[in-house]
GUTIMI-696335 format. One record per residue (C-alpha): x, y, z; residue in one letter. Coordinates in Angstrom, 2 decimals, padded with zeros to 5 digits. Layout:
BEGIN
+---------+---------+---------+---+
:       x :       y :       z : r :
+---------+---------+---------+---+
:       X :       Y :       Z : A :
...
+---------+---------+---------+---+
! end
This chain:
BEGIN
+---------+---------+---------+---+
:       x :       y :       z : r :
+---------+---------+---------+---+
:  000.00 :  000.00 :  000.00 : X :
:  001.05 :  003.60 : -000.53 : X :
:  001.77 :  005.49 :  002.70 : X :
:  000.12 :  008.93 :  002.54 : X :
:  002.23 :  011.94 :  003.49 : X :
:  001.42 :  013.31 :  006.92 : X :
:  000.63 :  016.92 :  007.72 : X :
:  002.96 :  018.40 :  010.36 : X :
:  001.64 :  020.31 :  013.34 : X :
:  003.95 :  021.61 :  016.11 : X :
:  002.20 :  022.36 :  019.40 : X :
:  002.74 :  025.87 :  020.74 : X :
:  004.93 :  026.00 :  023.84 : X :
:  001.99 :  027.20 :  025.92 : X :
:  000.03 :  023.97 :  025.50 : X :
:  000.01 :  021.81 :  028.63 : X :
: -002.96 :  019.48 :  028.01 : X :
: -004.23 :  018.04 :  024.74 : X :
: -007.38 :  015.94 :  024.37 : X :
: -008.31 :  013.50 :  021.63 : X :
: -011.69 :  011.90 :  020.88 : X :
: -013.66 :  010.60 :  017.91 : X :
: -016.78 :  008.76 :  016.80 : X :
: -019.43 :  010.80 :  018.60 : X :
: -021.76 :  010.24 :  015.64 : X :
: -023.78 :  013.29 :  016.60 : X :
: -027.40 :  013.09 :  015.41 : X :
: -030.69 :  014.61 :  016.45 : X :
: -031.98 :  011.28 :  017.77 : X :
: -029.12 :  011.07 :  020.32 : X :
: -029.47 :  014.22 :  022.46 : X :
: -027.57 :  012.70 :  025.42 : X :
: -024.37 :  012.49 :  023.33 : X :
: -024.64 :  016.14 :  022.30 : X :
: -025.30 :  017.10 :  025.93 : X :
: -022.18 :  015.19 :  027.00 : X :
: -020.13 :  017.03 :  024.43 : X :
: -021.50 :  020.38 :  025.61 : X :
: -020.65 :  019.53 :  029.22 : X :
: -017.14 :  018.42 :  028.27 : X :
: -016.45 :  021.56 :  026.22 : X :
: -017.66 :  023.79 :  029.04 : X :
: -015.37 :  022.14 :  031.64 : X :
: -012.37 :  020.70 :  029.77 : X :
: -008.94 :  021.77 :  031.01 : X :
: -007.43 :  021.10 :  027.56 : X :
: -005.51 :  023.77 :  025.71 : X :
: -006.33 :  021.99 :  022.44 : X :
: -008.91 :  019.40 :  021.38 : X :
: -008.47 :  017.04 :  018.43 : X :
: -011.62 :  015.42 :  017.03 : X :
: -010.43 :  012.50 :  014.90 : X :
: -013.38 :  011.90 :  012.66 : X :
: -017.05 :  010.85 :  012.75 : X :
: -018.01 :  013.83 :  014.87 : X :
: -021.33 :  013.59 :  013.02 : X :
: -023.32 :  010.49 :  012.15 : X :
: -023.49 :  011.89 :  008.64 : X :
: -022.51 :  015.14 :  006.91 : X :
: -024.29 :  015.64 :  003.59 : X :
: -022.64 :  018.93 :  002.71 : X :
: -021.82 :  022.30 :  004.20 : X :
: -025.04 :  023.77 :  002.82 : X :
: -026.88 :  021.90 :  005.60 : X :
: -025.75 :  024.82 :  007.75 : X :
: -027.91 :  027.20 :  005.70 : X :
: -031.14 :  025.61 :  006.89 : X :
: -032.64 :  027.68 :  009.70 : X :
: -032.19 :  026.03 :  013.09 : X :
: -030.70 :  022.88 :  011.57 : X :
: -029.13 :  020.30 :  013.86 : X :
: -025.78 :  020.84 :  012.12 : X :
: -025.98 :  024.60 :  012.72 : X :
: -026.75 :  024.11 :  016.43 : X :
: -023.79 :  021.79 :  016.79 : X :
: -021.48 :  024.23 :  015.08 : X :
: -022.63 :  027.10 :  017.27 : X :
: -021.68 :  024.98 :  020.32 : X :
: -018.26 :  024.24 :  018.84 : X :
: -017.69 :  027.86 :  017.89 : X :
: -018.29 :  028.95 :  021.45 : X :
: -015.72 :  026.38 :  022.65 : X :
: -013.25 :  027.45 :  019.94 : X :
: -013.10 :  030.89 :  021.52 : X :
: -011.64 :  029.28 :  024.64 : X :
: -009.20 :  026.74 :  023.15 : X :
: -007.87 :  025.42 :  019.87 : X :
: -010.16 :  022.93 :  018.13 : X :
: -009.00 :  020.61 :  015.32 : X :
: -011.00 :  018.27 :  013.14 : X :
: -009.90 :  015.35 :  010.98 : X :
: -012.43 :  013.76 :  008.61 : X :
: -013.99 :  010.40 :  009.34 : X :
: -015.85 :  007.98 :  007.13 : X :
: -019.19 :  009.55 :  008.06 : X :
: -018.29 :  013.26 :  007.73 : X :
: -015.71 :  013.24 :  004.93 : X :
: -017.75 :  015.84 :  003.01 : X :
: -017.18 :  018.48 :  005.72 : X :
: -015.41 :  021.46 :  004.20 : X :
: -014.56 :  025.10 :  004.70 : X :
: -018.18 :  025.91 :  005.59 : X :
: -018.02 :  023.61 :  008.64 : X :
: -014.62 :  024.99 :  009.58 : X :
: -015.84 :  028.59 :  009.43 : X :
: -019.07 :  027.90 :  011.31 : X :
: -017.45 :  025.83 :  014.08 : X :
: -014.09 :  027.52 :  014.53 : X :
: -012.35 :  024.16 :  014.01 : X :
: -009.15 :  023.90 :  011.96 : X :
: -009.29 :  021.06 :  009.40 : X :
: -006.41 :  018.58 :  009.39 : X :
: -005.22 :  016.06 :  006.85 : X :
: -005.39 :  012.34 :  007.53 : X :
: -002.81 :  011.51 :  008.77 : X :
: -001.32 :  014.38 :  010.78 : X :
:  001.78 :  014.30 :  012.98 : X :
:  001.48 :  016.34 :  016.20 : X :
:  004.77 :  017.23 :  017.87 : X :
:  004.08 :  017.76 :  021.56 : X :
:  006.18 :  017.38 :  024.71 : X :
:  009.22 :  016.16 :  022.81 : X :
:  007.41 :  013.33 :  020.95 : X :
:  005.72 :  012.84 :  017.60 : X :
:  002.12 :  011.52 :  017.69 : X :
:  000.54 :  010.24 :  014.47 : X :
: -003.22 :  011.07 :  014.27 : X :
: -005.72 :  009.38 :  011.98 : X :
: -009.36 :  008.45 :  011.84 : X :
: -008.19 :  004.90 :  011.15 : X :
: -010.53 :  003.80 :  008.38 : X :
: -007.82 :  003.93 :  005.69 : X :
: -005.85 :  001.34 :  007.70 : X :
: -008.67 : -001.25 :  007.84 : X :
: -007.37 : -003.00 :  004.73 : X :
: -009.37 : -006.22 :  005.15 : X :
: -012.60 : -004.29 :  004.60 : X :
: -012.11 : -004.35 :  000.85 : X :
: -015.66 : -003.27 : -000.03 : X :
: -015.31 : -000.19 :  002.12 : X :
: -011.87 :  000.61 :  000.76 : X :
: -013.29 :  000.57 : -002.79 : X :
: -016.06 :  002.94 : -001.72 : X :
: -013.61 :  005.13 :  000.17 : X :
: -011.47 :  005.60 : -002.92 : X :
: -014.54 :  006.47 : -005.00 : X :
: -016.11 :  008.81 : -002.45 : X :
: -012.92 :  010.78 : -001.95 : X :
: -012.68 :  011.56 : -005.68 : X :
: -013.60 :  015.11 : -006.74 : X :
: -015.94 :  013.82 : -009.46 : X :
: -018.02 :  011.67 : -007.08 : X :
: -018.25 :  014.49 : -004.52 : X :
: -019.23 :  017.05 : -007.12 : X :
: -021.97 :  014.77 : -008.43 : X :
: -023.31 :  013.98 : -004.96 : X :
: -023.28 :  017.59 : -003.76 : X :
: -025.05 :  018.74 : -006.91 : X :
: -028.22 :  016.94 : -005.75 : X :
: -030.83 :  018.80 : -003.69 : X :
: -030.16 :  018.78 :  000.05 : X :
: -033.37 :  016.86 :  000.74 : X :
: -032.29 :  014.10 : -001.66 : X :
: -028.89 :  013.84 :  000.03 : X :
: -030.55 :  013.63 :  003.46 : X :
: -032.79 :  010.79 :  002.23 : X :
: -029.81 :  008.92 :  000.83 : X :
: -028.00 :  009.34 :  004.15 : X :
: -030.99 :  007.94 :  006.06 : X :
: -031.00 :  004.91 :  003.75 : X :
: -027.25 :  004.38 :  004.22 : X :
: -027.68 :  004.60 :  008.03 : X :
: -030.41 :  001.96 :  007.90 : X :
: -028.12 : -000.38 :  005.99 : X :
: -025.28 :  000.33 :  008.42 : X :
: -027.47 : -000.45 :  011.43 : X :
: -028.59 : -003.69 :  009.85 : X :
: -024.97 : -004.69 :  009.30 : X :
: -024.08 : -003.80 :  012.89 : X :
: -026.84 : -005.99 :  014.27 : X :
: -026.03 : -008.88 :  011.93 : X :
: -023.10 : -009.90 :  014.14 : X :
: -020.61 : -009.62 :  011.30 : X :
: -017.27 : -008.50 :  012.80 : X :
: -015.80 : -005.17 :  011.77 : X :
: -012.38 : -005.14 :  010.15 : X :
: -009.59 : -003.92 :  012.39 : X :
: -006.52 : -001.82 :  011.62 : X :
: -003.84 : -003.70 :  009.71 : X :
: -000.77 : -003.84 :  011.96 : X :
:  001.82 : -003.90 :  009.17 : X :
:  000.20 : -000.86 :  007.55 : X :
:  000.09 :  000.99 :  010.87 : X :
:  003.81 :  000.27 :  011.38 : X :
:  004.57 :  001.56 :  007.86 : X :
:  002.68 :  004.77 :  008.57 : X :
:  004.55 :  005.24 :  011.86 : X :
:  007.95 :  004.61 :  010.29 : X :
:  007.22 :  007.08 :  007.49 : X :
:  006.12 :  009.71 :  010.01 : X :
:  009.05 :  009.05 :  012.33 : X :
:  006.54 :  008.55 :  015.15 : X :
:  006.19 :  005.84 :  017.78 : X :
:  002.52 :  006.21 :  018.66 : X :
: -000.63 :  006.21 :  016.52 : X :
: -003.91 :  007.61 :  017.91 : X :
: -007.05 :  006.70 :  015.95 : X :
: -010.75 :  005.94 :  016.16 : X :
: -013.16 :  004.25 :  013.73 : X :
: -013.02 :  000.70 :  015.07 : X :
: -014.93 :  001.44 :  018.32 : X :
: -012.49 : -000.87 :  020.17 : X :
: -010.78 :  001.29 :  022.78 : X :
: -007.46 : -000.24 :  023.77 : X :
: -003.70 :  000.17 :  023.47 : X :
: -001.90 : -002.29 :  021.18 : X :
:  001.86 : -002.97 :  020.95 : X :
:  002.59 : -003.18 :  017.22 : X :
:  006.33 : -003.80 :  017.36 : X :
:  009.13 : -002.92 :  019.79 : X :
:  008.75 :  000.77 :  020.46 : X :
:  005.59 :  001.18 :  018.31 : X :
:  002.03 :  001.27 :  019.61 : X :
: -001.44 :  002.38 :  018.63 : X :
: -004.04 :  003.86 :  020.96 : X :
: -007.66 :  003.37 :  019.95 : X :
: -010.37 :  005.87 :  020.89 : X :
: -013.85 :  004.82 :  021.96 : X :
: -017.06 :  005.83 :  020.33 : X :
: -019.56 :  007.89 :  022.35 : X :
: -022.98 :  006.41 :  023.03 : X :
: -024.55 :  007.86 :  026.16 : X :
: -027.81 :  005.94 :  025.67 : X :
: -025.98 :  002.57 :  025.74 : X :
: -025.85 :  000.34 :  028.79 : X :
: -023.32 :  001.00 :  030.12 : X :
: -022.90 :  004.45 :  028.52 : X :
: -019.68 :  005.11 :  026.56 : X :
: -017.75 :  008.36 :  026.28 : X :
: -013.94 :  008.21 :  026.60 : X :
: -011.12 :  010.44 :  025.49 : X :
: -007.35 :  010.31 :  025.55 : X :
: -005.59 :  013.12 :  027.43 : X :
: -001.95 :  013.92 :  026.66 : X :
:  000.29 :  015.87 :  029.00 : X :
:  004.06 :  015.98 :  029.57 : X :
:  003.51 :  013.03 :  031.91 : X :
:  002.07 :  010.85 :  029.14 : X :
: -001.20 :  009.61 :  027.75 : X :
: -004.19 :  008.85 :  029.97 : X :
: -007.64 :  007.46 :  029.15 : X :
: -010.43 :  009.59 :  030.67 : X :
: -013.92 :  008.21 :  031.18 : X :
: -016.57 :  010.92 :  030.79 : X :
: -019.69 :  008.73 :  030.84 : X :
: -021.44 :  008.30 :  034.19 : X :
: -020.72 :  004.94 :  035.78 : X :
+---------+---------+---------+---+
! end
């Protein structure tokens, strides 16, 4: 496989605490997750927050923000308020890869490439959503390559917003059916993850997508740290993040026990 070039981001010297999370899958039918995000943003000690994809369950185009009182616009208003207090960064996921400059402007988030290398506290941390590394999911990888092409995106976004929303609802229904079928999700390919880390001259990969929070040793000196999804209506509820300080990386549980 071809290793994509990584964007470089050097943390300002003033940063002391950096938080990472992903896979909130924000949607109007899950108000508890949005409330948990609002509470976190109001009380977080982080100097910078990195959202590593799938912030939204689906993003059908930045023009969704033009609808009066849309769910997307309300979420972006919440993020914009938080962005006035700390740096917010967003990296596309497989559900919100169509987010563009309109989202960035409305939310105050800076858009990052996948992957991005963050230099912080004397170490290099490789950040990714993680979907591009799930090589065994060949059907998805074919769709990913198609959906990232300018031609496909132009054709999709040319459709009326209502049509795109209907297509997104249909895709979510299919996704839910697959989730409940018991078919296992593909995981990150370890050899590919090592290749990305070597190319980035990093020792640690932080990613989401797989919804399997854990830390995995890939090879001597190389590891990957997997973020959880957020589902506050689940039993037990899920909402974790990874917090990075000069002392190291710590998993923080935000969901009530």
